[in-house]
Each structure stands twice: as C-alpha cells, then as structure tokens.
N, CA, C and O atoms as a Maestro MAE file, in Angstrom:
{
 s_m_m2io_version
 :::
 2.0.0
}

f_m_ct {
 s_m_title
 :::
 protein
 m_atom[312] {
  # First column is atom index #
  i_m_mmod_type
  r_m_x_coord
  r_m_y_coord
  r_m_z_coord
  i_m_residue_number
  s_m_chain_name
  s_m_pdb_residue_name
  s_m_pdb_atom_name
  i_m_atomic_number
  :::
  1 25 15.777 -31.362 14.860 1 A "UNK " " N  " 7
  2 3 15.127 -31.452 13.540 1 A "UNK " " CA " 6
  3 2 14.606 -30.522 13.018 1 A "UNK " " C  " 6
  4 15 13.441 -30.827 12.763 1 A "UNK " " O  " 8
  5 25 14.975 -28.940 12.530 2 A "UNK " " N  " 7
  6 3 15.065 -27.939 12.065 2 A "UNK " " CA " 6
  7 2 14.902 -27.582 11.045 2 A "UNK " " C  " 6
  8 15 15.856 -26.964 10.575 2 A "UNK " " O  " 8
  9 25 13.729 -27.740 10.189 3 A "UNK " " N  " 7
  10 3 13.869 -27.316 8.920 3 A "UNK " " CA " 6
  11 2 14.583 -26.350 8.275 3 A "UNK " " C  " 6
  12 15 14.426 -25.191 8.660 3 A "UNK " " O  " 8
  13 25 15.358 -26.580 7.347 4 A "UNK " " N  " 7
  14 3 16.354 -25.958 6.471 4 A "UNK " " CA " 6
  15 2 15.687 -24.692 5.307 4 A "UNK " " C  " 6
  16 15 15.180 -24.908 4.206 4 A "UNK " " O  " 8
  17 25 15.849 -23.683 5.829 5 A "UNK " " N  " 7
  18 3 15.402 -22.255 5.218 5 A "UNK " " CA " 6
  19 2 16.250 -21.754 4.528 5 A "UNK " " C  " 6
  20 15 17.252 -21.277 5.062 5 A "UNK " " O  " 8
  21 25 16.091 -21.729 3.254 6 A "UNK " " N  " 7
  22 3 17.230 -21.024 2.324 6 A "UNK " " CA " 6
  23 2 16.496 -19.710 1.632 6 A "UNK " " C  " 6
  24 15 15.358 -19.272 1.796 6 A "UNK " " O  " 8
  25 25 17.577 -19.250 0.800 7 A "UNK " " N  " 7
  26 3 17.402 -18.346 0.462 7 A "UNK " " CA " 6
  27 2 16.002 -17.943 -0.229 7 A "UNK " " C  " 6
  28 15 15.342 -16.925 -0.026 7 A "UNK " " O  " 8
  29 25 15.606 -19.488 -1.482 8 A "UNK " " N  " 7
  30 3 14.723 -19.264 -2.402 8 A "UNK " " CA " 6
  31 2 13.042 -19.352 -1.451 8 A "UNK " " C  " 6
  32 15 12.013 -18.833 -1.884 8 A "UNK " " O  " 8
  33 25 13.147 -20.229 0.054 9 A "UNK " " N  " 7
  34 3 12.418 -19.932 0.577 9 A "UNK " " CA " 6
  35 2 12.310 -18.648 1.220 9 A "UNK " " C  " 6
  36 15 11.139 -18.299 1.070 9 A "UNK " " O  " 8
  37 25 12.720 -18.080 1.635 10 A "UNK " " N  " 7
  38 3 12.785 -16.508 1.963 10 A "UNK " " CA " 6
  39 2 11.764 -15.890 1.013 10 A "UNK " " C  " 6
  40 15 10.557 -15.706 1.171 10 A "UNK " " O  " 8
  41 25 12.657 -15.589 -0.131 11 A "UNK " " N  " 7
  42 3 11.850 -14.663 -1.113 11 A "UNK " " CA " 6
  43 2 10.211 -15.573 -1.594 11 A "UNK " " C  " 6
  44 15 9.217 -14.927 -1.925 11 A "UNK " " O  " 8
  45 25 10.219 -16.869 -1.550 12 A "UNK " " N  " 7
  46 3 8.500 -16.895 -1.884 12 A "UNK " " CA " 6
  47 2 8.028 -16.775 -1.136 12 A "UNK " " C  " 6
  48 15 6.850 -16.503 -1.369 12 A "UNK " " O  " 8
  49 25 8.418 -16.847 0.384 13 A "UNK " " N  " 7
  50 3 7.310 -16.303 1.498 13 A "UNK " " CA " 6
  51 2 7.156 -14.903 1.716 13 A "UNK " " C  " 6
  52 15 6.230 -14.395 2.348 13 A "UNK " " O  " 8
  53 25 8.216 -14.224 1.101 14 A "UNK " " N  " 7
  54 3 7.642 -12.422 1.067 14 A "UNK " " CA " 6
  55 2 6.726 -12.090 -0.227 14 A "UNK " " C  " 6
  56 15 5.907 -11.173 -0.279 14 A "UNK " " O  " 8
  57 25 7.081 -13.200 -1.478 15 A "UNK " " N  " 7
  58 3 6.171 -12.715 -2.693 15 A "UNK " " CA " 6
  59 2 4.983 -13.082 -2.566 15 A "UNK " " C  " 6
  60 15 4.000 -12.648 -3.166 15 A "UNK " " O  " 8
  61 25 5.073 -14.392 -1.296 16 A "UNK " " N  " 7
  62 3 3.492 -15.000 -1.358 16 A "UNK " " CA " 6
  63 2 2.620 -13.849 0.061 16 A "UNK " " C  " 6
  64 15 1.393 -13.765 0.021 16 A "UNK " " O  " 8
  65 25 3.374 -13.106 1.138 17 A "UNK " " N  " 7
  66 3 2.850 -11.922 1.598 17 A "UNK " " CA " 6
  67 2 2.256 -11.015 0.950 17 A "UNK " " C  " 6
  68 15 1.111 -10.565 0.974 17 A "UNK " " O  " 8
  69 25 3.575 -10.705 0.108 18 A "UNK " " N  " 7
  70 3 3.035 -9.668 -1.038 18 A "UNK " " CA " 6
  71 2 1.600 -9.618 -1.666 18 A "UNK " " C  " 6
  72 15 0.916 -8.617 -1.876 18 A "UNK " " O  " 8
  73 25 1.311 -10.896 -1.908 19 A "UNK " " N  " 7
  74 3 0.199 -11.207 -2.616 19 A "UNK " " CA " 6
  75 2 -0.938 -11.304 -1.899 19 A "UNK " " C  " 6
  76 15 -1.979 -10.735 -2.227 19 A "UNK " " O  " 8
  77 25 -0.854 -11.772 -1.241 20 A "UNK " " N  " 7
  78 3 -1.618 -11.719 0.100 20 A "UNK " " CA " 6
  79 2 -2.375 -10.541 0.573 20 A "UNK " " C  " 6
  80 15 -3.571 -10.295 0.730 20 A "UNK " " O  " 8
  81 25 -1.041 -9.767 0.779 21 A "UNK " " N  " 7
  82 3 -1.858 -8.278 1.581 21 A "UNK " " CA " 6
  83 2 -2.616 -7.725 0.092 21 A "UNK " " C  " 6
  84 15 -3.770 -7.305 0.010 21 A "UNK " " O  " 8
  85 25 -1.758 -7.837 -0.885 22 A "UNK " " N  " 7
  86 3 -2.406 -7.204 -1.901 22 A "UNK " " CA " 6
  87 2 -3.698 -7.360 -2.622 22 A "UNK " " C  " 6
  88 15 -4.227 -6.394 -3.172 22 A "UNK " " O  " 8
  89 25 -4.245 -8.611 -2.633 23 A "UNK " " N  " 7
  90 3 -5.118 -9.004 -2.834 23 A "UNK " " CA " 6
  91 2 -6.143 -8.111 -1.508 23 A "UNK " " C  " 6
  92 15 -6.975 -7.248 -1.789 23 A "UNK " " O  " 8
  93 25 -5.824 -8.575 -0.088 24 A "UNK " " N  " 7
  94 3 -6.813 -7.712 0.349 24 A "UNK " " CA " 6
  95 2 -6.835 -6.429 -0.200 24 A "UNK " " C  " 6
  96 15 -7.844 -6.138 -0.843 24 A "UNK " " O  " 8
  97 25 -5.985 -5.627 -0.096 25 A "UNK " " N  " 7
  98 3 -5.864 -4.226 -0.799 25 A "UNK " " CA " 6
  99 2 -6.982 -3.976 -1.947 25 A "UNK " " C  " 6
  100 15 -7.437 -2.883 -2.284 25 A "UNK " " O  " 8
  101 25 -7.283 -5.127 -2.417 26 A "UNK " " N  " 7
  102 3 -7.532 -4.625 -3.667 26 A "UNK " " CA " 6
  103 2 -9.601 -4.774 -3.124 26 A "UNK " " C  " 6
  104 15 -10.682 -4.227 -3.345 26 A "UNK " " O  " 8
  105 25 -9.009 -5.864 -2.366 27 A "UNK " " N  " 7
  106 3 -11.246 -5.856 -2.297 27 A "UNK " " CA " 6
  107 2 -11.526 -5.085 -1.180 27 A "UNK " " C  " 6
  108 15 -12.706 -4.735 -1.154 27 A "UNK " " O  " 8
  109 25 -10.834 -4.682 -0.216 28 A "UNK " " N  " 7
  110 3 -10.697 -3.669 0.210 28 A "UNK " " CA " 6
  111 2 -11.134 -2.064 -0.288 28 A "UNK " " C  " 6
  112 15 -12.185 -1.547 0.091 28 A "UNK " " O  " 8
  113 25 -10.333 -1.498 -1.031 29 A "UNK " " N  " 7
  114 3 -10.433 -0.487 -2.247 29 A "UNK " " CA " 6
  115 2 -11.367 -0.466 -2.759 29 A "UNK " " C  " 6
  116 15 -12.068 0.546 -2.743 29 A "UNK " " O  " 8
  117 25 -11.756 -1.703 -3.473 30 A "UNK " " N  " 7
  118 3 -13.633 -2.091 -4.052 30 A "UNK " " CA " 6
  119 2 -14.291 -1.498 -3.626 30 A "UNK " " C  " 6
  120 15 -14.703 -0.416 -4.043 30 A "UNK " " O  " 8
  121 25 -14.697 -2.312 -2.230 31 A "UNK " " N  " 7
  122 3 -15.793 -2.200 -1.414 31 A "UNK " " CA " 6
  123 2 -15.430 -0.679 -0.783 31 A "UNK " " C  " 6
  124 15 -16.418 -0.198 -0.228 31 A "UNK " " O  " 8
  125 25 -14.764 -0.195 -0.760 32 A "UNK " " N  " 7
  126 3 -14.493 0.888 -0.354 32 A "UNK " " CA " 6
  127 2 -15.104 2.211 -1.025 32 A "UNK " " C  " 6
  128 15 -15.598 3.165 -0.424 32 A "UNK " " O  " 8
  129 25 -14.939 2.029 -2.579 33 A "UNK " " N  " 7
  130 3 -15.709 2.870 -2.913 33 A "UNK " " CA " 6
  131 2 -16.616 2.707 -3.837 33 A "UNK " " C  " 6
  132 15 -17.012 3.437 -4.745 33 A "UNK " " O  " 8
  133 25 -16.974 1.364 -3.395 34 A "UNK " " N  " 7
  134 3 -18.527 1.040 -3.415 34 A "UNK " " CA " 6
  135 2 -19.840 1.597 -2.638 34 A "UNK " " C  " 6
  136 15 -20.881 2.216 -2.858 34 A "UNK " " O  " 8
  137 25 -19.039 0.910 -1.473 35 A "UNK " " N  " 7
  138 3 -19.928 1.721 -0.087 35 A "UNK " " CA " 6
  139 2 -19.365 2.914 -0.211 35 A "UNK " " C  " 6
  140 15 -18.879 3.033 0.913 35 A "UNK " " O  " 8
  141 25 -18.953 4.351 -1.064 36 A "UNK " " N  " 7
  142 3 -18.835 5.806 -0.856 36 A "UNK " " CA " 6
  143 2 -19.922 6.342 -1.698 36 A "UNK " " C  " 6
  144 15 -20.429 7.430 -1.424 36 A "UNK " " O  " 8
  145 25 -20.329 5.603 -2.759 37 A "UNK " " N  " 7
  146 3 -21.135 5.841 -3.853 37 A "UNK " " CA " 6
  147 2 -22.286 6.452 -3.223 37 A "UNK " " C  " 6
  148 15 -22.844 7.519 -3.478 37 A "UNK " " O  " 8
  149 25 -22.608 5.292 -2.077 38 A "UNK " " N  " 7
  150 3 -23.715 5.738 -1.515 38 A "UNK " " CA " 6
  151 2 -24.017 6.304 -0.240 38 A "UNK " " C  " 6
  152 15 -24.931 5.853 0.450 38 A "UNK " " O  " 8
  153 25 -23.197 7.411 0.167 39 A "UNK " " N  " 7
  154 3 -23.158 8.095 1.196 39 A "UNK " " CA " 6
  155 2 -23.986 9.283 1.008 39 A "UNK " " C  " 6
  156 15 -23.665 10.004 0.063 39 A "UNK " " O  " 8
  157 25 -25.205 9.707 1.873 40 A "UNK " " N  " 7
  158 3 -25.165 10.723 0.896 40 A "UNK " " CA " 6
  159 2 -24.803 12.311 1.463 40 A "UNK " " C  " 6
  160 15 -25.780 13.060 1.444 40 A "UNK " " O  " 8
  161 25 -23.899 12.735 1.815 41 A "UNK " " N  " 7
  162 3 -23.044 13.751 2.248 41 A "UNK " " CA " 6
  163 2 -21.388 13.811 1.733 41 A "UNK " " C  " 6
  164 15 -20.458 13.116 2.144 41 A "UNK " " O  " 8
  165 25 -21.369 14.778 0.797 42 A "UNK " " N  " 7
  166 3 -20.320 14.903 -0.286 42 A "UNK " " CA " 6
  167 2 -19.193 14.972 0.370 42 A "UNK " " C  " 6
  168 15 -18.269 14.534 -0.316 42 A "UNK " " O  " 8
  169 25 -18.766 15.456 1.747 43 A "UNK " " N  " 7
  170 3 -17.362 15.229 2.295 43 A "UNK " " CA " 6
  171 2 -16.247 13.425 2.829 43 A "UNK " " C  " 6
  172 15 -15.139 12.895 2.904 43 A "UNK " " O  " 8
  173 25 -18.042 13.251 3.080 44 A "UNK " " N  " 7
  174 3 -17.768 12.006 3.780 44 A "UNK " " CA " 6
  175 2 -17.570 10.876 2.514 44 A "UNK " " C  " 6
  176 15 -16.764 9.946 2.506 44 A "UNK " " O  " 8
  177 25 -18.267 11.133 1.753 45 A "UNK " " N  " 7
  178 3 -18.585 10.357 -0.179 45 A "UNK " " CA " 6
  179 2 -17.101 10.250 -0.380 45 A "UNK " " C  " 6
  180 15 -16.386 9.295 -0.683 45 A "UNK " " O  " 8
  181 25 -16.765 11.926 -0.038 46 A "UNK " " N  " 7
  182 3 -15.400 11.869 -0.875 46 A "UNK " " CA " 6
  183 2 -13.921 11.249 -0.363 46 A "UNK " " C  " 6
  184 15 -13.010 10.980 -1.147 46 A "UNK " " O  " 8
  185 25 -13.837 11.039 1.346 47 A "UNK " " N  " 7
  186 3 -13.039 10.707 1.550 47 A "UNK " " CA " 6
  187 2 -13.462 9.205 1.358 47 A "UNK " " C  " 6
  188 15 -12.414 8.609 1.108 47 A "UNK " " O  " 8
  189 25 -14.365 8.439 1.359 48 A "UNK " " N  " 7
  190 3 -14.445 6.987 1.661 48 A "UNK " " CA " 6
  191 2 -13.919 6.450 0.063 48 A "UNK " " C  " 6
  192 15 -13.418 5.359 -0.210 48 A "UNK " " O  " 8
  193 25 -14.318 8.009 -1.201 49 A "UNK " " N  " 7
  194 3 -13.639 7.159 -2.123 49 A "UNK " " CA " 6
  195 2 -12.031 7.244 -2.592 49 A "UNK " " C  " 6
  196 15 -11.380 6.652 -3.453 49 A "UNK " " O  " 8
  197 25 -11.817 7.941 -1.923 50 A "UNK " " N  " 7
  198 3 -10.548 9.009 -1.768 50 A "UNK " " CA " 6
  199 2 -9.110 7.621 -1.377 50 A "UNK " " C  " 6
  200 15 -8.029 7.283 -1.860 50 A "UNK " " O  " 8
  201 25 -10.099 7.182 -0.111 51 A "UNK " " N  " 7
  202 3 -9.596 6.132 -0.001 51 A "UNK " " CA " 6
  203 2 -9.682 4.576 -0.451 51 A "UNK " " C  " 6
  204 15 -8.802 3.874 0.048 51 A "UNK " " O  " 8
  205 25 -10.323 4.120 -1.053 52 A "UNK " " N  " 7
  206 3 -10.468 3.530 -2.072 52 A "UNK " " CA " 6
  207 2 -9.483 3.248 -2.784 52 A "UNK " " C  " 6
  208 15 -8.728 2.282 -2.892 52 A "UNK " " O  " 8
  209 25 -9.686 4.999 -3.626 53 A "UNK " " N  " 7
  210 3 -8.402 4.100 -4.632 53 A "UNK " " CA " 6
  211 2 -7.065 4.443 -4.223 53 A "UNK " " C  " 6
  212 15 -6.072 4.243 -4.921 53 A "UNK " " O  " 8
  213 25 -7.059 4.954 -3.097 54 A "UNK " " N  " 7
  214 3 -5.258 4.675 -2.218 54 A "UNK " " CA " 6
  215 2 -5.288 3.456 -2.146 54 A "UNK " " C  " 6
  216 15 -4.290 3.029 -2.727 54 A "UNK " " O  " 8
  217 25 -6.100 2.369 -1.608 55 A "UNK " " N  " 7
  218 3 -5.679 0.819 -1.566 55 A "UNK " " CA " 6
  219 2 -5.831 0.513 -2.646 55 A "UNK " " C  " 6
  220 15 -5.583 -0.692 -2.605 55 A "UNK " " O  " 8
  221 25 -6.102 0.777 -3.753 56 A "UNK " " N  " 7
  222 3 -5.864 0.477 -4.803 56 A "UNK " " CA " 6
  223 2 -4.773 0.619 -5.270 56 A "UNK " " C  " 6
  224 15 -4.176 -0.422 -5.543 56 A "UNK " " O  " 8
  225 25 -4.282 1.553 -5.468 57 A "UNK " " N  " 7
  226 3 -2.923 1.991 -6.036 57 A "UNK " " CA " 6
  227 2 -1.862 1.168 -5.007 57 A "UNK " " C  " 6
  228 15 -0.852 0.544 -5.334 57 A "UNK " " O  " 8
  229 25 -2.452 1.383 -3.587 58 A "UNK " " N  " 7
  230 3 -1.203 0.420 -2.523 58 A "UNK " " CA " 6
  231 2 -1.333 -1.177 -3.674 58 A "UNK " " C  " 6
  232 15 -0.347 -1.853 -3.967 58 A "UNK " " O  " 8
  233 25 -2.321 -1.385 -4.006 59 A "UNK " " N  " 7
  234 3 -2.544 -3.128 -4.698 59 A "UNK " " CA " 6
  235 2 -1.678 -3.114 -5.648 59 A "UNK " " C  " 6
  236 15 -1.050 -4.168 -5.746 59 A "UNK " " O  " 8
  237 25 -1.380 -2.201 -6.480 60 A "UNK " " N  " 7
  238 3 -0.784 -2.072 -7.348 60 A "UNK " " CA " 6
  239 2 0.561 -1.970 -7.007 60 A "UNK " " C  " 6
  240 15 1.126 -3.063 -7.041 60 A "UNK " " O  " 8
  241 25 1.380 -0.885 -6.640 61 A "UNK " " N  " 7
  242 3 2.517 -1.250 -5.609 61 A "UNK " " CA " 6
  243 2 2.961 -2.684 -5.202 61 A "UNK " " C  " 6
  244 15 3.569 -3.490 -5.907 61 A "UNK " " O  " 8
  245 25 2.505 -2.849 -3.833 62 A "UNK " " N  " 7
  246 3 2.223 -4.209 -3.749 62 A "UNK " " CA " 6
  247 2 1.928 -5.300 -5.000 62 A "UNK " " C  " 6
  248 15 2.109 -6.469 -4.658 62 A "UNK " " O  " 8
  249 25 1.651 -5.170 -5.905 63 A "UNK " " N  " 7
  250 3 1.997 -6.416 -6.572 63 A "UNK " " CA " 6
  251 2 3.215 -5.999 -7.706 63 A "UNK " " C  " 6
  252 15 3.773 -6.731 -8.523 63 A "UNK " " O  " 8
  253 25 3.385 -4.732 -7.472 64 A "UNK " " N  " 7
  254 3 4.668 -4.343 -8.103 64 A "UNK " " CA " 6
  255 2 6.182 -5.272 -7.804 64 A "UNK " " C  " 6
  256 15 6.987 -5.920 -8.473 64 A "UNK " " O  " 8
  257 25 5.902 -4.726 -5.831 65 A "UNK " " N  " 7
  258 3 7.126 -5.564 -5.132 65 A "UNK " " CA " 6
  259 2 7.106 -7.040 -5.662 65 A "UNK " " C  " 6
  260 15 8.085 -7.611 -6.142 65 A "UNK " " O  " 8
  261 25 5.691 -7.650 -5.487 66 A "UNK " " N  " 7
  262 3 5.759 -8.892 -5.858 66 A "UNK " " CA " 6
  263 2 6.605 -9.198 -6.648 66 A "UNK " " C  " 6
  264 15 7.400 -10.082 -6.329 66 A "UNK " " O  " 8
  265 25 6.678 -8.693 -7.666 67 A "UNK " " N  " 7
  266 3 7.316 -9.220 -9.163 67 A "UNK " " CA " 6
  267 2 8.358 -8.939 -8.987 67 A "UNK " " C  " 6
  268 15 9.103 -9.877 -9.269 67 A "UNK " " O  " 8
  269 25 9.132 -7.634 -8.464 68 A "UNK " " N  " 7
  270 3 10.254 -7.283 -8.001 68 A "UNK " " CA " 6
  271 2 10.753 -8.493 -7.218 68 A "UNK " " C  " 6
  272 15 11.717 -9.179 -7.555 68 A "UNK " " O  " 8
  273 25 10.257 -8.617 -6.509 69 A "UNK " " N  " 7
  274 3 11.117 -9.919 -5.051 69 A "UNK " " CA " 6
  275 2 11.502 -11.035 -6.048 69 A "UNK " " C  " 6
  276 15 12.441 -11.829 -5.989 69 A "UNK " " O  " 8
  277 25 10.346 -10.863 -7.160 70 A "UNK " " N  " 7
  278 3 10.139 -12.739 -8.045 70 A "UNK " " CA " 6
  279 2 11.425 -12.698 -8.210 70 A "UNK " " C  " 6
  280 15 12.223 -13.309 -7.499 70 A "UNK " " O  " 8
  281 25 11.861 -11.625 -9.620 71 A "UNK " " N  " 7
  282 3 12.631 -11.520 -10.170 71 A "UNK " " CA " 6
  283 2 14.063 -11.343 -9.716 71 A "UNK " " C  " 6
  284 15 14.986 -12.095 -10.027 71 A "UNK " " O  " 8
  285 25 14.158 -10.181 -8.883 72 A "UNK " " N  " 7
  286 3 15.095 -9.584 -8.435 72 A "UNK " " CA " 6
  287 2 16.134 -9.779 -6.982 72 A "UNK " " C  " 6
  288 15 17.308 -9.528 -6.710 72 A "UNK " " O  " 8
  289 25 14.858 -10.418 -6.210 73 A "UNK " " N  " 7
  290 3 15.770 -10.755 -4.769 73 A "UNK " " CA " 6
  291 2 17.194 -11.927 -4.426 73 A "UNK " " C  " 6
  292 15 18.315 -11.832 -3.925 73 A "UNK " " O  " 8
  293 25 16.017 -13.428 -5.270 74 A "UNK " " N  " 7
  294 3 17.459 -14.295 -4.844 74 A "UNK " " CA " 6
  295 2 18.855 -13.920 -5.595 74 A "UNK " " C  " 6
  296 15 19.921 -14.039 -4.992 74 A "UNK " " O  " 8
  297 25 18.796 -13.464 -6.932 75 A "UNK " " N  " 7
  298 3 20.199 -13.175 -7.699 75 A "UNK " " CA " 6
  299 2 21.049 -12.116 -6.677 75 A "UNK " " C  " 6
  300 15 22.133 -12.449 -6.196 75 A "UNK " " O  " 8
  301 25 20.471 -10.905 -6.431 76 A "UNK " " N  " 7
  302 3 20.839 -9.997 -5.634 76 A "UNK " " CA " 6
  303 2 21.139 -10.658 -4.612 76 A "UNK " " C  " 6
  304 15 22.360 -10.535 -4.510 76 A "UNK " " O  " 8
  305 25 20.610 -11.552 -3.446 77 A "UNK " " N  " 7
  306 3 21.107 -12.000 -2.080 77 A "UNK " " CA " 6
  307 2 22.520 -13.346 -2.347 77 A "UNK " " C  " 6
  308 15 23.171 -13.822 -1.417 77 A "UNK " " O  " 8
  309 25 22.717 -13.750 -3.961 78 A "UNK " " N  " 7
  310 3 23.587 -14.701 -4.020 78 A "UNK " " CA " 6
  311 2 24.726 -13.513 -3.970 78 A "UNK " " C  " 6
  312 15 25.922 -13.802 -3.997 78 A "UNK " " O  " 8
  :::
 }
 m_bond[311] {
  # First column is bond index #
  i_m_from
  i_m_to
  i_m_order
  :::
  1 1 2 1
  2 2 3 1
  3 3 4 2
  4 3 5 1
  5 5 6 1
  6 6 7 1
  7 7 8 2
  8 7 9 1
  9 9 10 1
  10 10 11 1
  11 11 12 2
  12 11 13 1
  13 13 14 1
  14 14 15 1
  15 15 16 2
  16 15 17 1
  17 17 18 1
  18 18 19 1
  19 19 20 2
  20 19 21 1
  21 21 22 1
  22 22 23 1
  23 23 24 2
  24 23 25 1
  25 25 26 1
  26 26 27 1
  27 27 28 2
  28 27 29 1
  29 29 30 1
  30 30 31 1
  31 31 32 2
  32 31 33 1
  33 33 34 1
  34 34 35 1
  35 35 36 2
  36 35 37 1
  37 37 38 1
  38 38 39 1
  39 39 40 2
  40 39 41 1
  41 41 42 1
  42 42 43 1
  43 43 44 2
  44 43 45 1
  45 45 46 1
  46 46 47 1
  47 47 48 2
  48 47 49 1
  49 49 50 1
  50 50 51 1
  51 51 52 2
  52 51 53 1
  53 53 54 1
  54 54 55 1
  55 55 56 2
  56 55 57 1
  57 57 58 1
  58 58 59 1
  59 59 60 2
  60 59 61 1
  61 61 62 1
  62 62 63 1
  63 63 64 2
  64 63 65 1
  65 65 66 1
  66 66 67 1
  67 67 68 2
  68 67 69 1
  69 69 70 1
  70 70 71 1
  71 71 72 2
  72 71 73 1
  73 73 74 1
  74 74 75 1
  75 75 76 2
  76 75 77 1
  77 77 78 1
  78 78 79 1
  79 79 80 2
  80 79 81 1
  81 81 82 1
  82 82 83 1
  83 83 84 2
  84 83 85 1
  85 85 86 1
  86 86 87 1
  87 87 88 2
  88 87 89 1
  89 89 90 1
  90 90 91 1
  91 91 92 2
  92 91 93 1
  93 93 94 1
  94 94 95 1
  95 95 96 2
  96 95 97 1
  97 97 98 1
  98 98 99 1
  99 99 100 2
  100 99 101 1
  101 101 102 1
  102 102 103 1
  103 103 104 2
  104 103 105 1
  105 105 106 1
  106 106 107 1
  107 107 108 2
  108 107 109 1
  109 109 110 1
  110 110 111 1
  111 111 112 2
  112 111 113 1
  113 113 114 1
  114 114 115 1
  115 115 116 2
  116 115 117 1
  117 117 118 1
  118 118 119 1
  119 119 120 2
  120 119 121 1
  121 121 122 1
  122 122 123 1
  123 123 124 2
  124 123 125 1
  125 125 126 1
  126 126 127 1
  127 127 128 2
  128 127 129 1
  129 129 130 1
  130 130 131 1
  131 131 132 2
  132 131 133 1
  133 133 134 1
  134 134 135 1
  135 135 136 2
  136 135 137 1
  137 137 138 1
  138 138 139 1
  139 139 140 2
  140 139 141 1
  141 141 142 1
  142 142 143 1
  143 143 144 2
  144 143 145 1
  145 145 146 1
  146 146 147 1
  147 147 148 2
  148 147 149 1
  149 149 150 1
  150 150 151 1
  151 151 152 2
  152 151 153 1
  153 153 154 1
  154 154 155 1
  155 155 156 2
  156 155 157 1
  157 157 158 1
  158 158 159 1
  159 159 160 2
  160 159 161 1
  161 161 162 1
  162 162 163 1
  163 163 164 2
  164 163 165 1
  165 165 166 1
  166 166 167 1
  167 167 168 2
  168 167 169 1
  169 169 170 1
  170 170 171 1
  171 171 172 2
  172 171 173 1
  173 173 174 1
  174 174 175 1
  175 175 176 2
  176 175 177 1
  177 177 178 1
  178 178 179 1
  179 179 180 2
  180 179 181 1
  181 181 182 1
  182 182 183 1
  183 183 184 2
  184 183 185 1
  185 185 186 1
  186 186 187 1
  187 187 188 2
  188 187 189 1
  189 189 190 1
  190 190 191 1
  191 191 192 2
  192 191 193 1
  193 193 194 1
  194 194 195 1
  195 195 196 2
  196 195 197 1
  197 197 198 1
  198 198 199 1
  199 199 200 2
  200 199 201 1
  201 201 202 1
  202 202 203 1
  203 203 204 2
  204 203 205 1
  205 205 206 1
  206 206 207 1
  207 207 208 2
  208 207 209 1
  209 209 210 1
  210 210 211 1
  211 211 212 2
  212 211 213 1
  213 213 214 1
  214 214 215 1
  215 215 216 2
  216 215 217 1
  217 217 218 1
  218 218 219 1
  219 219 220 2
  220 219 221 1
  221 221 222 1
  222 222 223 1
  223 223 224 2
  224 223 225 1
  225 225 226 1
  226 226 227 1
  227 227 228 2
  228 227 229 1
  229 229 230 1
  230 230 231 1
  231 231 232 2
  232 231 233 1
  233 233 234 1
  234 234 235 1
  235 235 236 2
  236 235 237 1
  237 237 238 1
  238 238 239 1
  239 239 240 2
  240 239 241 1
  241 241 242 1
  242 242 243 1
  243 243 244 2
  244 243 245 1
  245 245 246 1
  246 246 247 1
  247 247 248 2
  248 247 249 1
  249 249 250 1
  250 250 251 1
  251 251 252 2
  252 251 253 1
  253 253 254 1
  254 254 255 1
  255 255 256 2
  256 255 257 1
  257 257 258 1
  258 258 259 1
  259 259 260 2
  260 259 261 1
  261 261 262 1
  262 262 263 1
  263 263 264 2
  264 263 265 1
  265 265 266 1
  266 266 267 1
  267 267 268 2
  268 267 269 1
  269 269 270 1
  270 270 271 1
  271 271 272 2
  272 271 273 1
  273 273 274 1
  274 274 275 1
  275 275 276 2
  276 275 277 1
  277 277 278 1
  278 278 279 1
  279 279 280 2
  280 279 281 1
  281 281 282 1
  282 282 283 1
  283 283 284 2
  284 283 285 1
  285 285 286 1
  286 286 287 1
  287 287 288 2
  288 287 289 1
  289 289 290 1
  290 290 291 1
  291 291 292 2
  292 291 293 1
  293 293 294 1
  294 294 295 1
  295 295 296 2
  296 295 297 1
  297 297 298 1
  298 298 299 1
  299 299 300 2
  300 299 301 1
  301 301 302 1
  302 302 303 1
  303 303 304 2
  304 303 305 1
  305 305 306 1
  306 306 307 1
  307 307 308 2
  308 307 309 1
  309 309 310 1
  310 310 311 1
  311 311 312 2
  :::
 }
}
C-alpha cells in the first residue's frame, strides 16, 4: 500500500521546499537588517546588515529557483 510518487509530485515538493526556505530567508534578512541598525559598534552593525542583505539575495535566488523548477523541471524530466 505504498503511495505512487510521480515526477509532478517531486517537482511540486521541490517548489514547495524552495518557497518555504525563501520565506525563512526573507524573514531572517529583514530581521537582521532591522536589528543591525540598533547596534552601537560600526563593525558589528555593518556585519549584521550585510548578513541581512545576503539573506535577501538568497531569498531572490530561491524564488527564481522555485519559478525555474515549476516552469522547466517537469518537461526536462520527460
């Protein structure tokens, strides 16, 4: 009684995971930037804000990956 897994299910799972981690990166990036603004020391503030912008870049990359997977993964698998 095992469920049948097909390519469409695998693609949707990959897209869902990509979107899930993109949302986590977005929340973490915004949180890091806002918390970094209140740090009194320049170097620590700079590192925290740069970390936030990198997480926002990761968000954009994961969002693009989700779109590419949704649009092209299933036809490429077939």
